[in-house]
The first five atom37 places (N, CA, C, CB, O) and aatype in JSON, in Angstrom:
{
  "aatype": [20, 20, 20, 20, 20, 20, 20, 20, 20, 20, 20, 20, 20, 20, 20, 20, 20, 20, 20, 20, 20, 20, 20, 20, 20, 20, 20, 20, 20, 20, 20, 20, 20, 20, 20, 20, 20, 20, 20, 20, 20, 20, 20, 20, 20, 20, 20, 20, 20, 20, 20, 20, 20, 20, 20, 20, 20, 20, 20, 20, 20, 20, 20, 20, 20, 20, 20, 20],
  "atom_mask": [
    [1, 1, 1, 1, 1],
    [1, 1, 1, 1, 1],
    [1, 1, 1, 1, 1],
    [1, 1, 1, 1, 1],
    [1, 1, 1, 1, 1],
    [1, 1, 1, 1, 1],
    [1, 1, 1, 1, 1],
    [1, 1, 1, 1, 1],
    [1, 1, 1, 1, 1],
    [1, 1, 1, 1, 1],
    [1, 1, 1, 1, 1],
    [1, 1, 1, 1, 1],
    [1, 1, 1, 1, 1],
    [1, 1, 1, 1, 1],
    [1, 1, 1, 1, 1],
    [1, 1, 1, 1, 1],
    [1, 1, 1, 1, 1],
    [1, 1, 1, 1, 1],
    [1, 1, 1, 1, 1],
    [1, 1, 1, 1, 1],
    [1, 1, 1, 1, 1],
    [1, 1, 1, 1, 1],
    [1, 1, 1, 1, 1],
    [1, 1, 1, 1, 1],
    [1, 1, 1, 1, 1],
    [1, 1, 1, 1, 1],
    [1, 1, 1, 1, 1],
    [1, 1, 1, 1, 1],
    [1, 1, 1, 1, 1],
    [1, 1, 1, 1, 1],
    [1, 1, 1, 1, 1],
    [1, 1, 1, 1, 1],
    [1, 1, 1, 1, 1],
    [1, 1, 1, 1, 1],
    [1, 1, 1, 1, 1],
    [1, 1, 1, 1, 1],
    [1, 1, 1, 1, 1],
    [1, 1, 1, 1, 1],
    [1, 1, 1, 1, 1],
    [1, 1, 1, 1, 1],
    [1, 1, 1, 1, 1],
    [1, 1, 1, 1, 1],
    [1, 1, 1, 1, 1],
    [1, 1, 1, 1, 1],
    [1, 1, 1, 1, 1],
    [1, 1, 1, 1, 1],
    [1, 1, 1, 1, 1],
    [1, 1, 1, 1, 1],
    [1, 1, 1, 1, 1],
    [1, 1, 1, 1, 1],
    [1, 1, 1, 1, 1],
    [1, 1, 1, 1, 1],
    [1, 1, 1, 1, 1],
    [1, 1, 1, 1, 1],
    [1, 1, 1, 1, 1],
    [1, 1, 1, 1, 1],
    [1, 1, 1, 1, 1],
    [1, 1, 1, 1, 1],
    [1, 1, 1, 1, 1],
    [1, 1, 1, 1, 1],
    [1, 1, 1, 1, 1],
    [1, 1, 1, 1, 1],
    [1, 1, 1, 1, 1],
    [1, 1, 1, 1, 1],
    [1, 1, 1, 1, 1],
    [1, 1, 1, 1, 1],
    [1, 1, 1, 1, 1],
    [1, 1, 1, 1, 1]
  ],
  "atom_positions": [
    [[-37.15, 64.59, 7.75], [-36.37, 63.69, 8.2], [-36.99, 62.75, 7.07], [-36.44, 63.34, 9.83], [-36.48, 61.79, 6.49]],
    [[-38.09, 63.27, 6.95], [-38.81, 61.57, 6.62], [-38.54, 61.75, 4.91], [-41.11, 61.27, 7.16], [-39.36, 61.16, 4.2]],
    [[-37.47, 62.49, 4.22], [-37.76, 62.71, 3.27], [-36.13, 61.84, 3.55], [-38.38, 64.15, 2.62], [-35.89, 61.03, 2.66]],
    [[-35.12, 61.91, 4.56], [-34.36, 60.67, 4.56], [-34.21, 59.22, 4.18], [-34.29, 60.57, 5.29], [-33.52, 58.75, 3.27]],
    [[-34.82, 58.73, 4.86], [-34.55, 58.1, 4.58], [-35.49, 56.78, 3.51], [-34.06, 58.15, 5.54], [-35.16, 55.61, 3.32]],
    [[-36.44, 57.37, 3.11], [-36.42, 56.64, 1.59], [-35.74, 56.77, 0.62], [-37.31, 56.74, 0.96], [-35.98, 56.08, -0.37]],
    [[-34.49, 57.88, 0.63], [-32.75, 57.84, 0.11], [-32.14, 56.62, 0.7], [-31.71, 59.26, 0.74], [-31.45, 55.87, 0.0]],
    [[-32.31, 56.44, 1.68], [-31.48, 55.88, 2.87], [-32.1, 54.08, 1.83], [-32.27, 56.46, 5.19], [-31.29, 53.16, 1.65]],
    [[-33.28, 54.01, 1.43], [-33.63, 53.14, 1.28], [-33.4, 52.58, -0.17], [-34.63, 53.27, 1.75], [-33.16, 51.42, -0.53]],
    [[-33.56, 53.96, -1.01], [-33.06, 53.93, -2.2], [-31.59, 53.31, -2.52], [-33.13, 55.17, -2.55], [-31.16, 52.73, -3.51]],
    [[-30.93, 53.71, -1.08], [-29.34, 52.99, -1.16], [-28.95, 51.96, -1.16], [-28.6, 53.16, -0.41], [-28.14, 51.34, -1.85]],
    [[-29.82, 51.63, 0.0], [-29.47, 50.16, 0.36], [-30.43, 49.37, -1.05], [-30.13, 49.65, 2.32], [-30.2, 48.16, -1.01]],
    [[-31.26, 49.69, -2.07], [-31.4, 48.51, -2.09], [-30.97, 48.2, -3.71], [-32.81, 48.15, -1.55], [-31.29, 47.22, -4.39]],
    [[-30.12, 49.41, -4.1], [-29.42, 49.83, -4.75], [-28.31, 48.95, -4.59], [-29.32, 51.02, -4.57], [-28.3, 48.1, -5.49]],
    [[-26.97, 48.81, -3.42], [-26.38, 48.27, -2.97], [-26.05, 46.61, -2.91], [-26.64, 48.79, -2.28], [-25.0, 45.98, -3.05]],
    [[-28.22, 45.99, -2.49], [-28.37, 44.86, -2.84], [-28.14, 44.79, -4.33], [-29.55, 44.42, -2.38], [-27.18, 44.32, -4.92]],
    [[-28.97, 45.22, -4.69], [-29.07, 44.87, -6.39], [-27.61, 45.01, -6.64], [-30.11, 46.06, -7.5], [-27.36, 43.94, -7.17]],
    [[-26.22, 45.85, -6.57], [-24.82, 45.8, -6.94], [-24.18, 44.13, -7.38], [-24.04, 46.45, -5.57], [-23.75, 43.52, -8.35]],
    [[-24.62, 43.83, -5.05], [-23.79, 42.69, -4.72], [-24.46, 41.89, -5.64], [-23.71, 42.17, -3.19], [-23.72, 41.47, -6.52]],
    [[-26.14, 41.38, -5.75], [-26.3, 40.57, -6.93], [-26.31, 40.46, -7.83], [-26.73, 40.26, -7.12], [-26.95, 39.63, -8.47]],
    [[-25.36, 41.52, -8.33], [-24.68, 41.2, -9.96], [-23.11, 40.25, -9.83], [-24.21, 43.09, -10.86], [-22.47, 39.34, -10.37]],
    [[-23.08, 41.17, -8.78], [-21.89, 40.74, -8.8], [-21.82, 39.15, -8.5], [-21.15, 41.57, -7.89], [-21.21, 38.46, -9.31]],
    [[-22.33, 38.62, -7.51], [-22.46, 37.22, -7.29], [-22.75, 36.68, -8.69], [-23.57, 36.87, -6.22], [-22.19, 35.69, -9.18]],
    [[-23.61, 37.38, -9.23], [-23.75, 36.47, -10.28], [-22.65, 35.93, -11.7], [-24.84, 37.04, -10.75], [-22.7, 35.06, -12.57]],
    [[-21.67, 37.04, -11.28], [-21.22, 37.46, -12.38], [-20.02, 35.95, -11.58], [-20.85, 39.51, -12.76], [-19.23, 35.28, -12.23]],
    [[-20.19, 35.87, -10.61], [-18.73, 35.39, -10.2], [-19.12, 33.59, -10.05], [-18.07, 36.33, -8.4], [-18.42, 32.59, -9.84]],
    [[-20.49, 33.79, -10.25], [-20.96, 31.99, -10.08], [-20.81, 31.73, -12.35], [-23.72, 31.7, -8.99], [-20.6, 30.72, -13.02]],
    [[-21.01, 33.03, -12.72], [-21.0, 32.6, -14.55], [-19.61, 32.46, -14.69], [-21.63, 33.91, -15.86], [-19.07, 31.44, -15.14]],
    [[-18.81, 33.81, -14.19], [-17.02, 32.78, -14.29], [-16.32, 31.45, -13.45], [-15.79, 33.85, -13.82], [-15.21, 30.94, -13.57]],
    [[-17.28, 31.18, -12.68], [-16.37, 30.43, -12.34], [-17.33, 28.85, -12.8], [-15.85, 30.82, -10.64], [-16.7, 27.79, -12.77]],
    [[-18.76, 28.84, -13.18], [-18.9, 27.9, -14.11], [-18.62, 28.07, -16.06], [-20.3, 27.6, -13.74], [-19.16, 27.37, -16.92]],
    [[-18.14, 28.61, -16.17], [-17.4, 29.17, -17.72], [-15.87, 28.17, -16.98], [-17.13, 31.74, -18.07], [-15.27, 27.28, -17.59]],
    [[-15.66, 28.51, -16.0], [-13.95, 28.1, -15.87], [-14.11, 26.09, -15.69], [-12.99, 29.15, -13.85], [-13.54, 25.33, -16.48]],
    [[-14.88, 25.66, -14.66], [-14.97, 24.72, -15.29], [-15.55, 23.92, -15.84], [-14.71, 24.44, -15.07], [-15.53, 22.7, -15.72]],
    [[-16.39, 24.88, -16.82], [-16.51, 24.16, -18.23], [-15.97, 23.84, -18.82], [-16.86, 24.43, -18.95], [-16.28, 23.0, -19.67]],
    [[-14.68, 24.43, -18.63], [-13.15, 24.88, -20.19], [-12.66, 24.34, -19.82], [-12.14, 26.21, -20.67], [-11.7, 24.15, -20.57]],
    [[-12.51, 23.37, -18.3], [-11.88, 22.4, -17.62], [-12.19, 20.88, -18.25], [-12.31, 22.56, -16.15], [-11.36, 20.08, -18.68]],
    [[-13.85, 20.72, -18.17], [-14.68, 19.48, -18.45], [-14.41, 19.54, -19.81], [-16.3, 19.44, -18.05], [-14.45, 18.38, -20.23]],
    [[-14.19, 20.21, -20.6], [-15.07, 20.27, -22.37], [-13.42, 20.01, -23.2], [-16.16, 22.58, -23.01], [-13.36, 19.73, -24.39]],
    [[-12.33, 20.13, -22.43], [-11.2, 19.74, -22.86], [-9.79, 18.73, -21.91], [-10.85, 21.03, -23.27], [-8.69, 19.14, -21.55]],
    [[-10.2, 17.75, -21.79], [-9.86, 17.33, -20.12], [-8.49, 17.08, -21.23], [-10.92, 15.66, -18.87], [-7.54, 16.77, -20.51]],
    [[-8.27, 17.1, -21.92], [-6.89, 16.24, -23.39], [-5.69, 17.61, -23.8], [-8.13, 15.7, -25.7], [-4.63, 17.5, -24.42]],
    [[-6.31, 18.83, -23.22], [-5.12, 19.64, -23.52], [-4.0, 19.13, -22.81], [-5.29, 21.06, -23.19], [-3.77, 18.3, -21.93]],
    [[-3.31, 20.01, -23.57], [-1.85, 19.77, -22.77], [-1.33, 21.06, -21.87], [-0.57, 19.46, -23.96], [-1.39, 22.24, -22.24]],
    [[-0.95, 20.71, -20.97], [-0.96, 21.35, -19.48], [0.62, 22.36, -20.34], [-0.61, 19.8, -17.56], [1.09, 22.01, -21.43]],
    [[1.01, 23.23, -19.77], [2.18, 24.35, -19.78], [2.96, 23.55, -18.95], [1.9, 25.99, -19.19], [2.55, 22.8, -18.06]],
    [[4.18, 23.76, -19.32], [5.46, 22.98, -18.66], [5.34, 24.15, -17.43], [7.24, 22.88, -19.77], [5.24, 25.36, -17.63]],
    [[5.39, 23.37, -15.87], [6.31, 24.74, -15.1], [7.9, 25.34, -15.73], [6.74, 24.14, -13.37], [7.94, 26.55, -15.93]],
    [[8.6, 24.91, -15.9], [9.72, 25.09, -16.03], [9.61, 25.34, -17.66], [10.57, 23.97, -15.39], [8.78, 25.04, -18.52]],
    [[11.15, 26.19, -17.64], [11.41, 26.92, -19.0], [12.59, 25.51, -19.69], [12.33, 28.91, -18.68], [13.55, 24.89, -19.24]],
    [[11.86, 25.53, -20.9], [11.96, 24.44, -22.02], [13.04, 25.81, -23.39], [9.67, 23.69, -22.67], [12.78, 26.81, -24.07]],
    [[13.79, 25.24, -23.19], [14.99, 26.13, -23.74], [14.35, 25.22, -25.96], [17.45, 25.36, -22.54], [13.51, 24.38, -26.27]],
    [[14.78, 25.56, -26.31], [13.68, 24.78, -27.53], [15.06, 25.02, -29.17], [11.4, 26.22, -27.81], [14.59, 25.71, -30.07]],
    [[15.71, 24.78, -29.28], [16.88, 24.91, -31.28], [16.24, 24.98, -31.94], [17.86, 23.75, -32.16], [15.18, 24.35, -31.91]],
    [[16.72, 26.12, -33.25], [16.26, 25.76, -34.43], [17.39, 24.99, -34.78], [15.84, 26.85, -35.37], [18.4, 24.8, -34.09]],
    [[17.04, 24.4, -36.32], [17.48, 23.4, -37.26], [19.09, 23.82, -37.27], [16.62, 23.48, -38.83], [19.82, 22.95, -37.74]],
    [[19.79, 25.13, -36.78], [21.25, 24.91, -36.72], [21.61, 25.0, -35.29], [22.07, 25.95, -37.57], [22.8, 25.27, -35.13]],
    [[21.09, 24.89, -34.44], [21.72, 23.97, -33.06], [21.39, 25.7, -32.86], [23.75, 22.84, -32.84], [22.39, 26.14, -32.3]],
    [[20.67, 26.55, -33.04], [20.79, 27.93, -31.79], [19.59, 28.0, -31.14], [21.05, 29.6, -32.41], [18.45, 28.13, -31.61]],
    [[19.92, 27.92, -30.12], [18.98, 28.49, -28.66], [17.97, 29.37, -29.05], [19.85, 29.41, -27.48], [18.09, 30.59, -29.04]],
    [[16.93, 28.73, -29.41], [15.76, 30.29, -29.58], [15.27, 31.16, -28.76], [14.54, 30.09, -29.97], [15.54, 30.68, -27.66]],
    [[14.62, 32.3, -28.55], [14.57, 32.96, -27.26], [13.12, 32.43, -27.0], [14.82, 34.7, -27.25], [12.26, 31.97, -27.74]],
    [[13.21, 32.76, -25.12], [11.47, 33.49, -25.27], [10.26, 33.85, -25.43], [11.17, 33.77, -25.43], [10.11, 35.05, -25.2]],
    [[9.15, 33.21, -25.77], [8.15, 33.96, -25.91], [7.24, 34.39, -24.79], [7.56, 33.42, -26.73], [6.94, 33.85, -23.72]],
    [[6.85, 35.66, -25.43], [5.72, 36.33, -23.96], [4.46, 34.57, -23.58], [4.11, 38.51, -24.97], [4.18, 34.86, -22.42]],
    [[4.08, 33.9, -23.7], [3.87, 32.73, -23.48], [4.06, 31.75, -22.68], [4.08, 32.47, -24.03], [3.31, 30.98, -22.08]],
    [[5.9, 32.02, -22.81], [6.72, 31.05, -21.94], [6.92, 31.29, -20.73], [7.88, 30.84, -22.32], [7.69, 30.5, -20.18]],
    [[6.2, 32.7, -19.67], [6.32, 32.62, -18.33], [5.13, 32.85, -17.66], [7.25, 33.43, -17.9], [5.1, 32.8, -16.43]]
  ]
}
């Protein structure tokens, strides 16, 4: 029985490290997100509705991948 407590402790320690790493990643992600918003406040926002654009001949152009 004495051997099993050591493996349990190792598992707990490993799980704690995993949770700490996950929390650090989430914190860095949030920091990058807020930093991007602060650095470029004049960035044009994407329109919420699709906008039909026309070429030189007046024919409607198709929507691209980034339009959705």
